[in-house]
C-alpha positions as CSV (number, residue, x, y, z in Angstrom):
1,M,-38.8,1.3,-23.0
2,A,-38.6,3.1,-26.4
3,S,-40.0,6.2,-28.1
4,S,-41.1,6.3,-31.5
5,T,-40.7,10.0,-31.9
6,I,-37.1,10.8,-30.5
7,K,-34.4,10.1,-33.0
8,F,-30.8,9.5,-31.8
9,N,-28.5,8.0,-34.3
10,G,-26.1,5.1,-33.8
11,P,-22.8,6.8,-34.8
12,L,-23.3,9.7,-32.3
13,L,-24.1,7.3,-29.4
14,R,-21.5,5.1,-30.3
15,T,-19.0,8.2,-30.2
16,L,-20.6,9.6,-27.0
17,H,-20.2,6.0,-25.3
18,N,-16.7,5.7,-26.3
19,L,-15.9,9.2,-24.9
20,L,-17.8,8.6,-21.7
21,Q,-15.7,5.3,-21.2
22,Q,-12.5,7.0,-22.0
23,R,-13.6,9.5,-19.3
24,T,-14.3,7.0,-16.8
25,D,-11.1,5.2,-17.2
26,L,-9.1,8.5,-16.8
27,E,-11.0,9.6,-13.7
28,G,-10.2,6.2,-12.2
29,Q,-6.6,6.6,-13.0
30,L,-6.7,10.0,-11.2
31,R,-8.3,8.3,-8.2
32,R,-5.6,5.7,-8.0
33,G,-2.7,8.1,-8.3
34,P,-2.9,9.2,-4.5
35,I,-3.5,5.4,-3.6
36,Q,-0.5,4.3,-5.4
37,I,1.6,7.1,-3.9
38,K,0.4,6.2,-0.6
39,A,1.4,2.3,-1.2
40,V,4.9,3.6,-2.2
41,Q,5.1,5.7,1.0
42,A,3.9,2.5,3.1
43,I,7.1,0.6,2.0
44,V,9.4,3.5,3.2
45,D,7.4,3.7,6.6
46,E,7.9,-0.1,6.9
47,A,11.6,0.2,6.1
48,Q,11.8,3.0,8.7
49,A,10.0,1.1,11.3
50,N,12.5,-1.8,10.7
51,V,15.5,0.6,11.3
52,A,13.9,1.9,14.6
53,A,13.2,-1.7,15.5
54,A,16.8,-2.8,14.8
55,E,18.3,0.2,16.4
56,E,16.1,-0.3,19.7
57,T,17.0,-4.1,19.9
58,L,20.8,-3.0,19.5
59,K,20.4,-0.4,22.3
60,K,18.7,-3.1,24.7
61,T,21.4,-5.6,23.9
62,R,24.2,-3.1,24.5
63,M,22.4,-2.2,27.9
64,T,22.2,-5.7,28.8
65,A,26.0,-6.3,28.2
66,D,26.7,-3.1,30.2
67,E,24.8,-4.5,33.1
68,K,26.4,-7.9,33.0
69,Q,29.9,-6.3,32.9
70,L,29.1,-4.1,35.9
71,Q,27.8,-7.2,37.7
72,L,31.0,-9.0,36.8
73,Q,33.3,-6.4,38.0
74,S,31.3,-6.0,41.2
75,R,31.6,-9.9,42.0
76,E,35.3,-9.7,40.9
77,A,35.9,-7.1,43.4
78,H,34.1,-9.0,46.0
79,V,36.3,-12.0,45.2
80,K,39.3,-9.8,45.8
81,N,37.9,-8.7,49.0
82,L,37.3,-12.1,50.2
83,Q,41.0,-13.2,49.1
84,G,42.3,-10.3,51.2
85,K,40.4,-11.7,54.1
86,L,41.9,-15.3,53.8
87,N,45.2,-13.9,55.5
88,T,43.2,-12.7,58.5
89,A,41.0,-15.7,59.0
90,A,40.6,-16.3,62.7
91,S,40.0,-20.2,62.1
92,N,40.2,-22.9,59.7
93,K,36.4,-23.0,59.4
94,E,36.4,-19.3,58.6
95,F,39.1,-19.9,56.2
96,A,37.3,-22.9,54.5
97,L,34.2,-20.8,54.2
98,L,35.9,-18.0,52.5
99,K,37.5,-20.3,50.0
100,D,34.2,-21.8,49.2
101,Q,32.7,-18.4,48.7
102,I,35.4,-17.5,46.5
103,A,35.1,-20.7,44.6
104,A,31.4,-20.0,44.2
105,D,31.8,-16.3,43.2
106,E,34.6,-17.4,40.8
107,Q,32.3,-20.0,39.2
108,A,29.5,-17.3,38.8
109,N,32.0,-15.0,37.3
110,S,33.1,-17.6,34.7
111,V,29.3,-18.3,33.7
112,Q,28.9,-14.5,33.7
113,S,31.9,-14.0,31.3
114,D,30.5,-16.4,29.1
115,E,27.1,-14.7,29.0
116,I,29.0,-11.6,28.3
117,L,30.6,-13.1,25.3
118,E,27.3,-14.3,23.9
119,V,25.8,-10.7,24.3
120,L,28.7,-9.2,22.6
121,E,28.3,-11.6,19.7
122,R,24.6,-10.6,19.5
123,I,25.9,-7.1,19.4
124,D,27.7,-7.8,16.5
125,S,24.7,-9.4,14.8
126,C,22.5,-6.4,15.8
127,E,24.8,-3.9,14.3
128,I,24.7,-5.9,11.1
129,D,21.0,-5.9,11.4
130,V,20.9,-2.0,11.8
131,T,23.4,-1.7,8.5
132,V,21.1,-3.9,6.4
133,A,17.9,-2.2,7.6
134,K,19.4,1.2,6.8
135,Q,20.6,0.1,3.4
136,Q,17.0,-1.1,2.6
137,L,15.6,2.1,3.9
138,T,18.0,4.0,1.6
139,K,16.8,1.9,-1.5
140,A,13.3,2.3,-0.6
141,E,13.4,6.0,-0.3
142,Q,15.3,5.9,-3.7
143,D,12.7,3.7,-5.3
144,Q,9.9,6.0,-3.6
145,A,11.4,9.2,-5.3
146,K,11.5,7.3,-8.7
147,R,8.1,5.8,-8.5
148,V,6.3,9.0,-7.2
149,E,8.0,11.0,-9.9
150,Q,6.6,8.5,-12.4
151,I,3.2,8.5,-11.0
152,E,3.1,12.2,-10.8
153,S,4.3,12.6,-14.5
154,R,1.5,10.1,-15.5
155,L,-1.1,11.8,-13.7
156,E,-0.2,15.0,-15.3
157,Q,-0.7,13.3,-18.7
158,V,-3.9,11.7,-17.6
159,R,-5.2,15.2,-16.6
160,A,-4.3,16.6,-20.0
161,D,-6.0,13.8,-21.5
162,L,-9.1,14.2,-19.4
163,D,-9.5,17.8,-20.4
164,R,-9.2,16.9,-24.0
165,I,-11.7,13.9,-23.8
166,T,-14.0,16.3,-21.5
167,E,-14.0,18.9,-24.4
168,Q,-14.4,16.4,-27.1
169,L,-17.7,15.1,-25.1
170,K,-18.9,18.5,-24.6
171,Q,-18.8,19.2,-28.3
172,Q,-20.4,15.9,-29.4
173,E,-23.2,16.2,-26.6
174,G,-24.1,19.5,-28.6
175,D,-25.2,17.2,-31.3
176,I,-27.7,15.4,-29.1
177,P,-31.4,16.1,-30.2
178,A,-33.0,18.6,-28.0
179,A,-35.8,16.1,-27.2
180,A,-33.3,13.5,-26.0
181,R,-30.8,15.5,-23.9
182,A,-32.7,15.6,-20.6
183,D,-33.0,11.9,-20.8
184,Y,-29.3,11.5,-21.7
185,R,-28.2,13.8,-19.1
186,R,-30.6,12.2,-16.5
187,L,-29.0,8.8,-17.1
188,V,-25.3,9.9,-17.6
189,D,-25.2,11.9,-14.4
190,A,-26.5,8.9,-12.6
191,R,-24.7,6.0,-14.3
192,G,-21.7,7.4,-16.2
193,D,-20.7,5.4,-19.2
194,E,-22.9,2.6,-18.1
195,A,-25.9,4.9,-19.3
196,L,-25.4,3.6,-22.8
197,A,-24.8,0.1,-24.2
198,P,-24.2,-1.4,-27.5
199,I,-26.1,-4.1,-28.9
200,E,-24.0,-7.3,-29.2
201,Q,-25.3,-10.5,-30.7
202,D,-28.8,-9.7,-30.2
203,S,-28.2,-8.6,-26.5
204,C,-27.7,-5.4,-24.4
205,G,-24.0,-5.0,-24.1
206,G,-24.6,-3.7,-20.5
207,C,-26.5,-6.3,-18.9
208,Y,-26.7,-9.1,-21.6
209,Q,-30.3,-9.0,-21.6
210,T,-31.5,-11.0,-24.8
211,L,-33.5,-8.3,-26.8
212,T,-36.7,-8.5,-28.6
213,T,-37.0,-8.0,-32.4
214,Q,-39.0,-4.9,-31.7
215,V,-36.3,-3.3,-29.6
216,M,-33.7,-4.2,-32.3
217,S,-36.0,-2.7,-35.0
218,Q,-36.5,0.5,-32.9
219,V,-32.6,0.8,-32.6
220,M,-32.1,0.2,-36.3
221,L,-34.4,3.0,-37.2
222,S,-32.2,5.3,-34.9
223,T,-35.1,5.7,-32.5
224,L,-34.2,6.6,-28.9
225,T,-34.4,3.0,-27.3
226,H,-33.7,1.8,-23.7
227,C,-32.9,-1.6,-22.7
228,P,-36.0,-3.2,-21.2
229,N,-33.9,-4.6,-18.5
230,C,-31.0,-2.1,-17.4
231,N,-32.7,1.2,-19.1
232,A,-29.3,1.8,-20.9
233,I,-29.7,3.8,-24.0
234,L,-28.9,1.1,-26.8
235,Y,-27.2,1.5,-30.2
236,Q,-25.9,-0.6,-32.8
237,A,-22.3,-1.6,-32.2
């Protein structure tokens, strides 16, 4: 679509498009900033969860060790009680039964002792896991502080650049022919920097539609011209 009466020169369109693209890029950086900070926080959250999980595993392992030690102490006391009854056994049969029970309990105690040793070894391993997890958390927190500072510093610069570009864009938009302002504003408000497109090798730089000779001629004459396909305002690159 083209208008043969509205003039809109290429250099101004080129400048406007460049400023619009810069504005879009800067706004994108501002939107990504909080996402980046959230991603850094997620690493710290994961490290904190790892510490909590390691500490919980250590706690449960210690409880298991305590329970097994209490069971061992109880069985050892039972063995001692049975040994005391040997001297007062009323018959050989009772004596033999007591001996068998003592032997069974002592065997169970031996197995229990081995299990306790294994649990104690697991406690040592769990304590190492907790230490490593805490070290990783400390590093993650240090990295987070540094990274967030970098991101916030960059965002501060991006805001300053955006203010500058917005002011430059406002000044350049003041040079838009009055007859073209409404059309320009409608497209920019709807499509941002995609409202304008350069001609690249006889094609629209926005949608890559091949342009007719008539459309090319309109642009060369600095006439307000839209791409027949995507409706972007065309200008000579």
